[in-house]
TIGUTOR-60677 format. One record per residue (C-alpha): residue number from 1; residue in one letter; x, y, z. Coordinates in steps of 0.25 Angstrom, whole numbers, plus 5000, padded with zeros to 4 digits. Layout:
N
ATOM   num   residu      x      y      z
ATOM   NUM        A      X      Y      Z
...
END
This chain:
200
ATOM   num   residu      x      y      z
ATOM     1        M   5350   5241   5583
ATOM     2        T   5359   5235   5573
ATOM     3        K   5361   5241   5559
ATOM     4        R   5363   5229   5551
ATOM     5        V   5363   5226   5537
ATOM     6        I   5351   5218   5533
ATOM     7        V   5351   5210   5519
ATOM     8        M   5339   5205   5515
ATOM     9        N   5336   5193   5502
ATOM    10        F   5323   5190   5495
ATOM    11        E   5319   5179   5485
ATOM    12        V   5314   5187   5478
ATOM    13        E   5317   5204   5473
ATOM    14        S   5303   5210   5475
ATOM    15        Q   5304   5206   5491
ATOM    16        A   5319   5217   5492
ATOM    17        Y   5310   5227   5490
ATOM    18        Q   5300   5224   5496
ATOM    19        A   5308   5220   5510
ATOM    20        F   5314   5236   5505
ATOM    21        S   5303   5241   5507
ATOM    22        E   5297   5235   5522
ATOM    23        I   5309   5236   5526
ATOM    24        K   5307   5253   5524
ATOM    25        K   5295   5249   5533
ATOM    26        I   5301   5243   5543
ATOM    27        A   5311   5254   5545
ATOM    28        M   5301   5264   5544
ATOM    29        R   5293   5258   5556
ATOM    30        G   5308   5259   5563
ATOM    31        E   5308   5243   5564
ATOM    32        I   5324   5246   5559
ATOM    33        K   5331   5256   5556
ATOM    34        G   5334   5256   5542
ATOM    35        E   5349   5263   5535
ATOM    36        Q   5349   5258   5519
ATOM    37        M   5341   5248   5514
ATOM    38        A   5342   5242   5498
ATOM    39        V   5336   5232   5490
ATOM    40        V   5348   5224   5484
ATOM    41        T   5350   5217   5469
ATOM    42        H   5360   5206   5465
ATOM    43        S   5359   5205   5449
ATOM    44        A   5358   5192   5445
ATOM    45        D   5364   5192   5431
ATOM    46        G   5379   5189   5437
ATOM    47        D   5386   5201   5439
ATOM    48        H   5382   5202   5453
ATOM    49        N   5377   5217   5454
ATOM    50        F   5369   5223   5467
ATOM    51        K   5362   5233   5465
ATOM    52        I   5353   5241   5476
ATOM    53        D   5338   5242   5471
ATOM    54        D   5333   5252   5480
ATOM    55        F   5337   5256   5494
ATOM    56        L   5333   5266   5505
ATOM    57        D   5340   5274   5514
ATOM    58        F   5331   5275   5528
ATOM    59        T   5342   5286   5535
ATOM    60        G   5337   5295   5525
ATOM    61        S   5351   5300   5520
ATOM    62        N   5349   5296   5507
ATOM    63        K   5361   5289   5505
ATOM    64        T   5359   5281   5490
ATOM    65        S   5360   5267   5489
ATOM    66        R   5377   5266   5488
ATOM    67        G   5377   5276   5500
ATOM    68        G   5378   5267   5512
ATOM    69        L   5379   5252   5515
ATOM    70        I   5371   5246   5509
ATOM    71        G   5378   5253   5495
ATOM    72        M   5392   5248   5499
ATOM    73        L   5387   5235   5500
ATOM    74        V   5380   5233   5486
ATOM    75        G   5391   5240   5478
ATOM    76        I   5400   5229   5483
ATOM    77        L   5391   5221   5481
ATOM    78        G   5391   5222   5469
ATOM    79        G   5405   5229   5464
ATOM    80        P   5416   5221   5457
ATOM    81        L   5422   5217   5472
ATOM    82        G   5411   5205   5474
ATOM    83        I   5416   5198   5459
ATOM    84        L   5429   5200   5465
ATOM    85        L   5426   5193   5478
ATOM    86        G   5418   5182   5470
ATOM    87        W   5406   5186   5481
ATOM    88        F   5398   5181   5470
ATOM    89        G   5403   5166   5470
ATOM    90        G   5417   5163   5464
ATOM    91        S   5425   5169   5473
ATOM    92        M   5440   5176   5465
ATOM    93        I   5444   5182   5480
ATOM    94        G   5458   5172   5478
ATOM    95        A   5461   5181   5466
ATOM    96        T   5462   5194   5473
ATOM    97        Q   5472   5200   5481
ATOM    98        D   5463   5207   5495
ATOM    99        A   5458   5193   5496
ATOM   100        K   5458   5193   5512
ATOM   101        E   5450   5206   5511
ATOM   102        I   5442   5200   5501
ATOM   103        K   5440   5191   5508
ATOM   104        D   5435   5199   5521
ATOM   105        A   5426   5208   5515
ATOM   106        Q   5416   5198   5506
ATOM   107        N   5408   5192   5516
ATOM   108        V   5396   5201   5520
ATOM   109        F   5396   5204   5503
ATOM   110        E   5395   5188   5500
ATOM   111        Y   5385   5188   5509
ATOM   112        L   5376   5197   5504
ATOM   113        I   5377   5192   5491
ATOM   114        T   5372   5178   5496
ATOM   115        Q   5362   5186   5502
ATOM   116        I   5356   5195   5490
ATOM   117        G   5360   5183   5479
ATOM   118        E   5361   5185   5462
ATOM   119        G   5348   5190   5459
ATOM   120        Q   5343   5194   5471
ATOM   121        T   5337   5206   5477
ATOM   122        G   5339   5209   5492
ATOM   123        L   5339   5220   5503
ATOM   124        I   5351   5229   5510
ATOM   125        L   5347   5235   5522
ATOM   126        I   5355   5243   5534
ATOM   127        A   5347   5243   5546
ATOM   128        D   5346   5244   5561
ATOM   129        E   5335   5234   5566
ATOM   130        E   5333   5232   5581
ATOM   131        D   5324   5219   5579
ATOM   132        N   5325   5211   5565
ATOM   133        R   5312   5206   5563
ATOM   134        P   5304   5218   5557
ATOM   135        I   5315   5214   5543
ATOM   136        N   5314   5200   5546
ATOM   137        Q   5299   5201   5546
ATOM   138        V   5298   5208   5532
ATOM   139        I   5311   5199   5524
ATOM   140        I   5312   5187   5532
ATOM   141        N   5297   5185   5536
ATOM   142        E   5289   5192   5523
ATOM   143        L   5298   5191   5512
ATOM   144        G   5306   5180   5512
ATOM   145        G   5317   5186   5512
ATOM   146        G   5331   5184   5520
ATOM   147        V   5339   5193   5529
ATOM   148        T   5352   5195   5533
ATOM   149        R   5358   5207   5543
ATOM   150        L   5372   5208   5545
ATOM   151        D   5378   5219   5552
ATOM   152        L   5383   5232   5548
ATOM   153        D   5396   5235   5552
ATOM   154        E   5400   5220   5545
ATOM   155        V   5393   5224   5532
ATOM   156        E   5399   5240   5533
ATOM   157        E   5413   5231   5536
ATOM   158        E   5411   5223   5525
ATOM   159        V   5409   5234   5515
ATOM   160        K   5420   5241   5522
ATOM   161        K   5432   5229   5516
ATOM   162        A   5424   5227   5504
ATOM   163        Q   5426   5241   5501
ATOM   164        E   5442   5240   5505
ATOM   165        V   5443   5228   5496
ATOM   166        E   5437   5234   5483
ATOM   167        K   5446   5245   5486
ATOM   168        K   5458   5238   5487
ATOM   169        T   5453   5229   5474
ATOM   170        Q   5452   5241   5466
ATOM   171        E   5466   5247   5471
ATOM   172        N   5470   5233   5467
ATOM   173        A   5464   5234   5453
ATOM   174        Q   5469   5247   5450
ATOM   175        K   5484   5241   5454
ATOM   176        D   5482   5230   5445
ATOM   177        W   5477   5240   5436
ATOM   178        D   5489   5249   5435
ATOM   179        A   5499   5237   5435
ATOM   180        E   5492   5231   5423
ATOM   181        H   5493   5245   5415
ATOM   182        E   5507   5248   5417
ATOM   183        Q   5509   5234   5413
ATOM   184        N   5502   5237   5400
ATOM   185        T   5506   5251   5399
ATOM   186        S   5522   5245   5398
ATOM   187        A   5519   5233   5389
ATOM   188        P   5521   5242   5376
ATOM   189        E   5534   5248   5379
ATOM   190        V   5540   5231   5382
ATOM   191        G   5533   5226   5371
ATOM   192        P   5540   5233   5358
ATOM   193        E   5555   5230   5364
ATOM   194        K   5549   5216   5368
ATOM   195        K   5547   5215   5353
ATOM   196        Q   5559   5220   5347
ATOM   197        E   5567   5210   5355
ATOM   198        N   5560   5199   5348
ATOM   199        D   5563   5203   5335
ATOM   200        E   5576   5203   5338
END
């Protein structure tokens, strides 16, 4: 079996919930070995919020929706990094200092955004599949949805890169803020002297 991140997209929101239910049955029959699964919605208000509407941890370890890879994926997709890097159209990559690192980190996320577009609800599953036919039968043949399979190791690597870029971006923002703050605090001391020279 190969562990994959399986992304499913649908025309109608209710189909994502139906797929959620059907895949639970597939897992109970032992046709896949599921790890985590979540119904994910991409908001239609222009803010590009991603949220987990339903979540299942197949392993019984009671991980929360934020505690695993799906939670980290959704957190990055809906975080400031997506806006900063222009994942939602109109790239700002040229205005950043970490352009190379950013370019390396964006591939999987941009792809996911095209799969679960604005206003759409999709399903993300982490599972081992020996045979892809059970999921394909339900998602493609019965529900008319789409299925994309991504290598788990590659997705984990992309998440790691994105987290590193987020950290660098936050550190740079803090440095810029501190530098700006130092300039602002020194300004009042200089101001009166300049005014006095002008008066003379």
